[in-house]
N, C-alpha and C positions, 0 to 999 in steps of 0.2 A: 251350035259349036260346042266341042266337047273341050274343055279346060285340060291342059298340060299338067302333069306332075311336076313336083320340084327338081326329082331327078331328070326328068326329059328337058325342062329348061335350063338346068345345071350344063349338061350335056349340050344343047344347042348354044349357049352363050360361050362356050369353049371355043366354038369354031369363027364368032365374031371378032372384028378388030375394035381396038378402044374406043376408036372414033364412034363407031357404030353402036356400043355398050353405052357411052355417054348419051347419044340421041336417045335411045331407048328408055334410060333413064328420064332423061329430061320430059320426053313424051309421056312416061307414066304419071310422072309429079304432075303434070297438067289436068289430071282426070278426077284425082281426088284429094279433098284436103289432107286426109290421113296419110296418103302416100307423100305430100309434100313435109307433113309434121315429123315423119318417119326418116326421111332423107336429110331433113334438118337436124335431127337428133345425131344421127350417123356422121354426117360431117362436121357438125359444130361442137356439140356437146358430150359425144360418147368418150372423150379423151379426159374429161371433167365430169366426174360422176358425181362429186360433193355438190359443185355449182349446179348440176342440172337438178338435183335433190332440193337444193335452196330455193332455185326457180320453182318446180312444182309446188314447194310448200307456200311460197309468196302468192302463187295464183290461187292456192286452194283458200289461203285467208282471205283473199279479195273476195271469192266466190261466198264463202261464209258471211262475210260482211253486207253481201248484198241480198240475203235470204229474206223474204218477206215475214214477218213474224206474226202477222195479224191472225192466221190460222193455223192449225197443224197439218190442215191440207197442202198448203203450199211450202211450209217447212220439209214435208215429207218429198215433195216433188223435186224441191231444189237439191234437198240431201242426196236422193238418187242419182240427180245429175251430176253433183260433183263427186259421186262415188264413180258412176260410168267413165267420166273424164279421166279422175286418177287411174283407174283400171288400165284406161288406153296409154296413158302416160307410162304407167308400168311396163307393160307390153312392149315399148319402144325400147326400153332399159334392157330387160330381160334378165337384169341381175337380181338374185334372190334376195341379197342384202338390201339392197334399193327397195325392193316391194315390202318386205317388213317394216323399214324405217316410215315408209311412206303411209302404210297402213295404220300403223300406231298412230301417227301423227294425226292421221283423218279421224282416229277413235280418241284422242285428245281432245280435238275441236269439237268434236260431237259431245262427248262427255260433258264439256264446260259451255257448252251452248245454252242460251236463255234465249226463251224459256225452257227450263229441263225437260229432257227427251224423257224422263222418268213417268211424265204424266201421259205418255203415248205410247200404246203397246206397239204398234208397227215399227215406231223408232228405236224402240228398246230392243225388238226382234233383230233388226237390222244391225245394230251395235254388237249384240250377243252374236249374230253369225260372222261378223268379222272379227270379233276375238276368237272363234273357234277356227276361223281362217288362218290367222295369224299365229295360232299355237301348233297349227299342223306346218306351215311353213318355216317356222322356228326350228322345228325337228330337223330339218333337211340342212341347217347351216352349220358351221364349226362350232366346238364345244365353248369356246370363249364368248363368240356372238349369241349361242344359246342362252347362256347365262346373263349376259348384258340384257338382251331383248327379254329374255324370261322376267326379269326384274321389273321392266317396264310393263311388261303385260299383267304382272301381279299388281301394279300400280293403278292400273286401267281397271280392276276386276274390283278392285276395293271399293 
């Protein structure tokens, strides 16, 4: 089966009634956890971005506290999982400011993590890549936000 484009889907959805669209959304939500999470964000959290950011930060704190620190292998595996989950939450929001704020928070947590990531090349490379990514994202923001986030980024580099 060939997948339809977004334009084709949009055109077809215009011809459907509200009740049919509701049924399609509910059926779509049944199939994947990500669809359910996105629908939850759009319905309940999209109007309160600050609350959403705090929720994601608290979830990230919890995930960092659960990391097995017995070896760097487990630390790397857990940090990659946290980053993957964070990127998924950022995709739901689609807000560039939220993306930068959450990535900066991730880097702060990673920098302060014990045992220090400075003792592992892979974790340091991951950290540096995220800083470069944040720097590129900051350039697309409003000037005032660029300055504020730029200061936070410099603190992370120090």
